C-alpha positions in Angstrom: 59.3 394.9 213.6 59.2 394.2 210.2 55.6 393.8 208.5 56.3 390.1 207.8 57.2 389.7 211.4 54.4 391.2 212.5 52.1 388.8 210.1 53.7 385.7 211.4 53.4 386.5 214.8 50.0 387.1 214.3 49.3 383.9 212.3 51.1 381.9 215.4 48.7 383.7 217.6 45.9 382.5 215.7 47.1 378.8 215.2 47.6 379.2 219.1 43.9 380.5 219.8 42.9 377.6 217.4 44.4 374.9 219.7 43.4 376.5 222.8 40.4 377.8 222.5 38.2 374.7 222.3 40.0 373.2 225.5 39.5 376.3 227.7 36.0 376.8 226.8 35.2 373.3 227.5 33.9 372.4 224.1 32.9 369.0 223.7 32.6 368.0 227.7 29.0 366.9 227.4 30.4 363.9 224.8 32.2 360.7 225.7 34.7 361.1 222.8 35.0 365.0 222.8 37.4 365.2 219.7 36.5 362.5 217.5 37.0 362.8 213.7 34.2 363.7 211.1 34.4 360.3 209.7 33.3 358.8 213.3 30.8 361.2 213.7 29.2 360.9 210.3 28.9 357.0 211.1 27.1 357.8 214.2 24.5 360.1 212.5 23.8 357.8 209.7 23.6 354.6 212.4 21.4 356.8 214.4 19.0 358.1 211.6 18.9 354.8 209.7 19.8 351.9 211.5 19.5 349.5 208.7 22.1 351.2 206.5 25.0 348.8 204.9 28.2 350.2 204.0 29.2 350.1 200.4 32.9 349.0 201.2 35.2 348.7 204.0 38.5 350.2 204.4 41.5 348.3 202.7 43.4 348.7 206.0 42.1 348.9 209.7 44.7 349.8 212.0 44.6 347.6 215.2 44.1 350.7 217.5 43.4 354.3 217.5 46.6 355.6 218.6 48.1 353.9 215.5 45.4 355.7 213.5 46.3 358.8 214.8 49.9 358.1 214.4 49.4 357.3 210.5 47.3 360.2 210.0 50.2 362.6 211.4 52.7 361.0 209.1 50.2 361.4 206.2 50.1 365.1 207.1 53.9 365.7 207.9 54.7 364.2 204.5 52.3 366.5 203.0 53.5 369.6 204.6 57.0 368.5 203.4 55.8 368.3 199.8 54.2 371.4 200.1 56.9 373.3 201.9 59.4 371.9 199.0 57.3 373.1 196.2 56.6 376.4 197.5 60.5 376.8 198.4 61.4 375.9 194.7 58.8 378.0 192.9 60.3 381.1 195.1 64.2 379.9 194.7 63.5 380.0 191.0 61.6 383.4 191.4 64.6 385.0 193.2 67.1 383.2 190.3 65.3 384.6 187.5 65.0 388.3 189.5 68.9 388.2 189.8 69.7 387.1 186.0 67.4 390.1 184.8 69.1 392.6 187.4 72.8 391.2 186.0 73.9 392.9 182.9 74.4 390.6 180.1 78.1 389.1 180.0 79.1 391.1 176.8 78.4 394.4 178.8 80.2 393.4 181.9 83.8 395.4 182.7 86.9 393.7 182.9 87.6 393.7 186.4 91.2 394.5 186.1 90.5 397.8 184.5 88.3 400.0 186.4 86.6 402.5 184.2 86.8 400.1 180.7 83.5 399.4 179.2 83.1 397.6 175.9 80.4 399.8 174.7 82.7 402.6 175.2 85.3 401.0 173.2 87.3 400.9 176.6 91.1 400.2 176.8 92.8 398.6 173.8 94.4 395.2 174.9 97.9 395.6 175.7 97.8 399.2 176.8 97.9 400.0 180.7 95.0 402.3 181.8 95.7 405.6 183.0 95.8 406.0 186.5 92.7 407.3 188.2 92.5 409.4 191.1 90.9 406.5 193.4 94.1 404.5 192.5 96.6 406.9 194.1 99.4 405.0 195.8 98.3 401.6 194.3 101.1 400.4 191.8 99.7 400.1 188.0 100.0 396.8 186.5 101.9 396.6 183.0 101.0 394.2 180.3 102.5 390.7 181.0 103.7 391.6 184.1 101.8 389.1 186.1 103.0 385.8 187.5 104.9 383.3 185.4 103.0 381.5 182.7 100.0 384.0 182.4 101.5 386.0 179.7 99.7 386.3 176.3 100.3 383.2 174.2 101.6 381.4 177.2 100.2 377.5 177.4 98.7 378.5 180.9 96.7 381.3 179.3 93.0 380.4 179.3 91.4 381.0 175.9 
């Protein structure tokens, strides 16, 4: 198993443990609503210590039920996770693109694909000359200049500039 696979497996086990352990250990069994949010717990604590407390403002939108409130919170969390995943994916893609661009030789230093050992920095094979057959070319015919398909000869209107 690779190092990344082990790390991902470990993280998955930690997440499962965080979800299952509170339920398995019975945390919150003594409460009426065992897994309430921090907002409602803070409200309860404030009203117990200061019964005459008046909130400064009220929510702009109050969902009709707790299920809708949970659904909206889940939607908000999913959208946030999507934005973060997009950002990190974009960042990784850019980093990989930069690494590929740095690893590739500059366009002027790339050898001509039709000439196996020709390198512009070495002088290569002059235009119009046929390269000498290489030992690895045994059994393959050597192309002659201007012997390609019709319309690909030098000076032809189909020849790309």
